C-alpha positions in Angstrom: -0.2 0.3 0.0 1.4 3.3 -1.0 0.9 6.4 1.6 3.2 8.5 3.3 2.3 10.2 6.7 3.2 13.7 8.3 3.0 13.8 12.0 2.5 17.1 14.6 2.3 15.0 17.7 3.7 16.6 20.8 2.3 14.1 23.6 5.1 11.4 24.4 2.8 8.4 25.0 0.4 9.3 22.0 3.4 9.7 19.4 4.9 6.1 20.7 1.6 5.0 20.1 1.0 6.2 16.8 4.7 5.8 15.1 4.1 2.0 16.0 1.0 2.0 14.6 2.6 3.3 11.6 5.4 1.6 11.4 3.3 -1.7 11.6 1.6 -0.7 8.8 5.2 -0.2 6.9 4.4 3.5 5.9 7.2 5.9 5.7 6.7 9.0 8.0 7.9 12.5 8.8 8.0 14.2 11.9 6.8 17.6 12.5 8.0 19.4 16.0 6.4 22.9 15.4 3.8 24.3 13.1 6.6 26.7 11.2 8.5 23.5 9.8 5.5 22.4 8.4 5.6 24.3 5.0 8.6 23.0 4.4 7.9 19.3 5.4 5.3 19.4 3.2 7.2 19.8 -0.1 8.8 16.7 0.8 5.6 15.0 0.2 5.5 14.5 -3.8 2.8 11.9 -4.1 -0.8 12.5 -3.6 -1.6 9.7 -1.2 -0.5 11.1 1.5 -1.8 11.8 5.3 -1.6 14.7 7.7 -2.0 13.5 11.8 -2.4 16.3 14.1 -2.8 16.5 17.9 -5.4 19.3 18.8 -3.4 21.3 21.6 -6.0 23.5 22.4 -4.7 26.5 23.6 -5.8 28.7 20.6 -9.0 26.7 18.9 -9.6 29.6 16.4 -6.0 29.6 15.5 -5.3 26.0 15.2 -8.3 25.0 13.2 -7.2 28.1 10.5 -4.4 25.9 10.5 -5.8 22.8 9.9 -8.3 24.6 7.2 -4.9 25.8 5.5 -3.7 22.4 5.2 -6.8 20.8 3.8 -7.3 23.6 1.4 -3.4 22.2 -0.1 -5.3 18.5 -0.7 -4.0 16.8 2.3 -6.0 13.8 3.9 -6.4 14.8 7.7 -6.9 13.1 11.0 -7.2 15.1 14.5 -6.5 13.3 17.8 -8.2 15.4 20.3 -7.5 15.3 24.6 -11.6 15.7 25.0 -14.8 15.4 23.6 -16.4 18.4 22.9 -19.6 18.6 20.3 -18.0 22.1 19.0 -14.8 20.6 17.6 -16.9 17.5 16.0 -18.9 20.2 14.3 -16.0 22.6 12.8 -14.1 19.4 11.8 -16.9 18.3 9.7 -17.4 22.2 8.2 -13.5 22.1 7.1 -14.1 18.1 6.1 -11.6 16.9 8.4 -11.3 13.1 7.3 -11.4 11.4 10.4 -10.6 12.3 14.2 -10.5 10.3 17.1 -10.9 11.1 21.2 -7.6 9.9 23.5 -6.9 7.3 24.8 -7.1 6.0 21.4 -7.0 2.4 20.6 -4.2 0.9 17.9 -6.2 -1.2 15.7 -8.9 1.3 15.1 -6.1 3.7 14.2 -4.7 1.5 12.1 -7.9 1.0 10.3 -8.4 4.5 9.8 -5.1 5.4 8.0 -5.7 2.1 6.3 -8.9 3.5 4.5 -8.1 6.9 4.2 -5.0 6.2 2.5 -6.7 3.2 -0.2 -9.9 4.6 -0.3 -11.4 0.9 -0.8 -14.8 0.6 -2.2 -17.5 -2.0 -2.0 -19.3 -3.0 -5.1 -22.4 -4.6 -4.8 -23.7 -7.1 -8.2 -27.6 -7.6 -8.2 -28.7 -9.5 -5.3 -25.3 -9.6 -3.4 -23.6 -8.0 -0.3 -20.8 -8.5 1.7 -21.5 -10.2 4.7 -20.4 -9.7 8.4 -20.1 -12.6 10.6 -22.2 -12.1 14.1 -19.1 -12.4 16.0 -17.6 -9.6 14.0 -20.5 -7.2 13.7 -20.5 -7.4 17.7 -17.1 -7.0 18.0 -16.8 -3.5 15.6 -20.4 -2.5 17.6 -18.4 -3.0 21.1 -15.3 -1.4 20.3 -17.1 1.9 18.9 -19.5 1.6 23.0 -15.9 1.2 24.2 -14.7 3.8 22.8 -17.4 6.2 23.5 -17.2 4.9 27.2 -14.0 6.1 27.5 -13.9 9.0 25.3 -17.5 10.2 27.6 -19.3 11.1 24.1 -22.6 9.9 22.7 -23.0 7.1 20.4 -26.5 6.3 18.4 -27.2 3.5 15.9 -29.5 3.6 13.1 -31.1 0.4 11.4 -31.8 0.0 7.7 -34.0 -2.0 6.2 -34.3 -2.3 2.3 -36.8 -5.0 2.2 -36.3 -5.8 -1.8 -34.2 -3.5 -2.6 -31.7 -4.9 -5.6 -27.9 -5.1 -4.2 -26.9 -2.3 -6.7 -29.7 0.3 -6.1 -28.6 -0.1 -2.3 -24.8 0.3 -3.3 -25.5 3.5 -4.7 -28.0 4.8 -2.4 -24.9 4.2 0.2 -22.6 6.4 -2.0 -25.1 9.2 -2.0 -25.7 9.0 1.9 -22.0 8.9 2.8 -22.3 12.8 1.6 -24.9 13.6 4.0 -23.2 12.4 7.2 -20.4 12.8 9.5 -16.6 11.4 8.0 -16.8 9.4 11.5 -20.2 7.4 10.7 -19.4 4.0 9.7 -22.0 2.0 8.0 -22.3 -1.9 9.0 -23.8 -5.0 7.3 -26.3 -6.8 10.1 -27.3 -9.8 10.5 -30.4 -10.2 8.4 -30.1 -9.9 5.1 -30.6 -5.9 3.1 -30.4 -4.9 6.9 -27.9 -2.6 7.8 -26.3 -0.3 10.3 -25.3 3.0 10.7 -22.8 4.0 13.8 -22.9 7.7 14.7 -19.9 8.3 17.2 -20.4 12.0 18.9 -24.3 11.8 18.0 -26.2 12.6 21.2 -30.2 11.3 21.2 -31.6 15.1 20.7 -29.6 15.0 16.9 -30.4 11.5 16.2 -34.0 12.5 14.3 -31.7 14.4 12.0 -29.9 11.5 11.0 -33.5 9.2 10.8 -34.5 12.3 8.5 -31.4 12.1 6.1 -31.9 8.2 5.8 -35.6 8.7 4.7 -35.4 11.8 2.8 -32.7 10.7 0.8 -34.7 7.0 0.0 -37.5 9.3 -1.1 -35.9 11.5 -3.1 -34.5 8.2 -5.2 -38.0 7.1 -5.7 -39.1 10.9 -7.2 -35.9 10.5 -9.6 -36.9 7.0 -10.5 -34.3 5.3 -9.4 -36.4 3.1 -6.8 -40.0 2.0 -7.4 -42.4 4.1 -5.6 -43.9 1.1 -3.5 -40.6 0.3 -2.3 -39.7 1.0 1.2 -37.0 1.5 4.0 -37.6 1.1 7.3 -35.3 2.9 9.7 -35.2 3.4 13.3 -32.8 4.8 15.7 -31.2 4.6 19.6 -28.8 5.8 21.5 -26.0 4.2 24.0 -27.2 4.4 27.4 -30.6 6.2 27.7 -31.8 3.2 24.9 -29.5 0.0 25.9 -25.8 -0.5 27.4 -24.3 -3.3 25.4 -24.5 -4.6 22.2 -27.4 -7.3 22.7 -29.6 -4.9 24.5 -29.0 -2.0 21.2 -29.4 -4.9 18.8 -32.4 -6.2 20.1 -33.8 -3.4 20.4 -34.1 -2.0 16.6 -34.6 -5.4 15.3 -38.0 -5.4 17.1 -38.5 -1.6 16.4 -38.2 -2.5 12.5 -39.9 -5.2 13.0 -43.3 -3.3 14.8 -42.5 -0.4 12.0 -43.3 -3.5 9.4 -46.1 -4.3 10.9 -47.8 -0.6 11.5 -47.3 -0.1 8.1 -50.5 0.9 6.1 -50.1 -1.5 3.6 -50.3 -4.6 5.9 -52.3 -3.1 8.6 -54.9 -3.2 5.3 -54.1 -7.1 5.5 -54.5 -7.2 9.1 -57.7 -5.5 10.1 -59.1 -8.5 8.2 -57.8 -11.3 9.7 -59.2 -10.6 14.3 -56.4 -13.0 15.1 -54.0 -10.9 13.6 -55.7 -7.7 14.5 -55.3 -8.3 18.1 -51.6 -8.8 17.6 -51.5 -5.4 15.9 -53.3 -3.8 18.6 -51.2 -4.9 20.9 -48.1 -3.4 19.8 -49.7 -0.1 20.6 -49.5 -1.2 24.9 -45.5 -0.4 23.9 -46.0 3.3 23.5 
């Protein structure tokens, strides 16, 4: 894998961890000890596949973000490491299109994944009625890792389950390509256990902002319908939960998301018309409202 990395890290323990990670990946890197050195050392990076990892010092937030914005404007990909969680920091990173961010304490495995993803930019091409399967244990491990990071970093973590029903794989692929443009760089889309079902993992997203993410998911699908790329009769179901307020473990979150999607399907008007014709099914349908 080709790629070069420029580091601006002051904290010794953080620097040691990042350098070990970069060395394990076999990537060449250059350290920058003062911001005044950046202009000179950036000239050493002729390769367009380059990454700048910056430790956010927080002494002058405005000046530091202006500094990052200038680097971004020069075509660099950037990972910023913060020592504390702040929604203002996250929003500012999104504004200047920072590629990714992490909050101390960081772990080597997620950092390696971020560096690999940013420098290699892998894409998933789904053929008709195909998907990239994620084993149940792998899905659990990935989500549990996100939960652990959120608990250590003391930031909000939310999830949205998306069920496409019978939508073909190619349509799902094009949909997610557009959805990623509307989401934050830190958001991750994972294949769920069931076919045509996905989980959107949203770090730094509190519950009161979760509805905005759900609206983006639904709005984009309706736009796909208006453009004629998806049948007007096709349904997409989406439901979101927030760690802590709606569940404390992977099992809690996944079970509640799955049940909520199931209930949404039952409450769909086209299904209700069928239910009301059958007394036994109607009884089950009415019982769903007792949850609310």
